[in-house]
VMD Tcl script that draws the C-alpha trace (Angstrom):
set ca {
  {-94.51 -2.59 -75.92}
  {-97.44 -1.19 -73.92}
  {-97.74 -1.87 -70.28}
  {-101.39 -3.45 -70.45}
  {-101.43 -7.14 -69.29}
  {-102.52 -9.69 -72.01}
  {-105.66 -11.80 -70.39}
  {-104.02 -14.71 -71.91}
  {-100.89 -14.18 -69.65}
  {-99.86 -17.18 -67.70}
  {-99.02 -14.69 -64.75}
  {-101.20 -15.17 -62.30}
  {-103.58 -12.13 -60.65}
  {-102.47 -10.62 -57.31}
  {-104.69 -12.65 -54.88}
  {-103.28 -10.76 -51.90}
  {-101.09 -11.09 -48.88}
  {-101.37 -14.56 -47.20}
  {-101.49 -14.86 -43.30}
  {-102.71 -17.42 -40.77}
  {-106.13 -15.98 -41.19}
  {-105.85 -15.62 -45.16}
  {-104.57 -18.72 -46.40}
  {-105.56 -21.64 -48.77}
  {-106.23 -24.07 -45.50}
  {-105.69 -24.57 -41.82}
  {-105.14 -28.00 -40.68}
  {-104.02 -29.96 -37.64}
  {-101.33 -32.69 -37.26}
  {-99.08 -34.62 -35.30}
  {-100.02 -34.39 -31.67}
  {-101.81 -31.12 -31.19}
  {-99.97 -29.55 -33.78}
  {-101.41 -26.90 -36.08}
  {-100.37 -25.46 -39.85}
  {-101.43 -22.88 -42.56}
  {-100.73 -23.62 -46.26}
  {-100.00 -20.24 -48.11}
  {-98.97 -22.20 -51.46}
  {-99.56 -25.47 -52.68}
  {-99.05 -26.30 -56.32}
  {-97.46 -29.67 -57.78}
  {-94.01 -27.82 -58.17}
  {-94.13 -25.81 -54.72}
  {-95.57 -25.89 -51.27}
  {-95.25 -23.22 -48.55}
  {-96.48 -23.53 -45.30}
  {-96.26 -22.03 -41.57}
  {-96.38 -24.84 -38.65}
  {-96.98 -24.52 -35.34}
  {-95.67 -26.81 -32.48}
  {-96.47 -26.74 -28.99}
  {-93.99 -27.62 -26.32}
  {-93.13 -31.24 -25.87}
  {-94.28 -32.31 -29.46}
  {-92.52 -34.05 -32.43}
  {-93.40 -36.04 -35.58}
  {-93.07 -39.45 -36.68}
  {-89.77 -40.35 -38.49}
  {-90.19 -40.20 -42.27}
  {-88.70 -39.48 -45.45}
  {-89.99 -38.26 -48.61}
  {-89.09 -39.61 -52.12}
  {-89.13 -36.86 -54.41}
  {-89.40 -33.55 -52.28}
  {-86.63 -31.14 -50.75}
  {-87.52 -29.29 -48.03}
  {-86.39 -26.24 -46.18}
  {-87.17 -25.45 -42.75}
  {-87.06 -21.93 -41.30}
  {-87.20 -21.00 -37.75}
  {-89.81 -17.90 -36.78}
  {-90.04 -18.55 -32.85}
  {-88.91 -21.20 -30.35}
  {-85.89 -23.78 -30.77}
  {-86.24 -26.66 -33.46}
  {-84.63 -30.09 -32.75}
  {-84.01 -31.79 -36.07}
  {-83.24 -35.32 -36.34}
  {-81.79 -35.87 -39.91}
  {-80.16 -39.79 -40.78}
  {-79.86 -40.10 -37.25}
  {-77.95 -36.86 -36.49}
  {-79.25 -33.99 -34.10}
  {-79.42 -30.54 -35.31}
  {-80.80 -27.49 -33.27}
  {-81.77 -24.19 -34.86}
  {-82.95 -20.95 -33.16}
  {-84.90 -18.01 -34.57}
  {-83.41 -16.96 -38.04}
  {-81.88 -20.30 -38.65}
  {-82.99 -23.08 -41.56}
  {-82.18 -26.30 -42.58}
  {-82.45 -28.18 -45.84}
  {-83.57 -31.67 -45.93}
  {-83.10 -33.60 -49.31}
  {-85.29 -36.08 -50.65}
  {-84.82 -39.62 -48.98}
  {-83.10 -38.44 -45.74}
  {-85.31 -39.86 -43.16}
  {-85.91 -37.01 -40.43}
  {-88.26 -35.68 -37.66}
  {-88.73 -32.32 -36.09}
  {-89.23 -31.97 -32.04}
  {-90.13 -29.15 -29.76}
  {-88.02 -30.02 -26.63}
  {-88.80 -26.64 -24.92}
  {-91.36 -25.02 -22.88}
  {-92.42 -22.53 -25.39}
  {-94.49 -22.84 -29.03}
  {-91.95 -23.50 -31.80}
  {-92.83 -21.76 -35.17}
  {-91.25 -22.17 -38.60}
  {-91.94 -21.55 -42.57}
  {-91.93 -24.93 -44.64}
  {-90.88 -25.07 -48.06}
  {-90.91 -28.07 -50.19}
  {-90.14 -28.51 -54.04}
  {-91.80 -30.32 -55.40}
  {-94.89 -30.33 -53.02}
  {-95.12 -33.11 -50.57}
  {-98.47 -34.50 -51.56}
  {-98.43 -38.36 -51.61}
  {-94.71 -38.07 -51.23}
  {-94.59 -39.01 -47.47}
  {-92.97 -42.34 -46.33}
  {-93.05 -43.27 -42.62}
  {-89.96 -45.12 -41.52}
}
mol new
graphics top color blue
foreach p $ca { graphics top sphere $p radius 0.5 }
foreach p [lrange $ca 0 end-1] q [lrange $ca 1 end] { graphics top cylinder $p $q radius 0.2 }
display resetview
């Protein structure tokens, strides 16, 4: 078998490294929070988000999507089905579809994390 790639191959061509300055889109959410989308397909969403001090999102759940949050900087406080969890950098937590949850930043430094959702959360958020 030769090493040439067939032009009809379903494997996408390399598009380069992603970063905050090289992403699909940048957005704001919540009360002064920021996000950068790196991957957005029906099957998978990967984002980096930043929450300034003393911010939180609204309680909600996803009907289909499972999510995994991985903390980069700061401390994240999660409320999942009424239970509180605090994560520090290099820790992650999975939230299953149907679990009511929100994330908050209760400290005086920025909180940044990577958020993986499978499938994507597009049109899958239900506010509680």
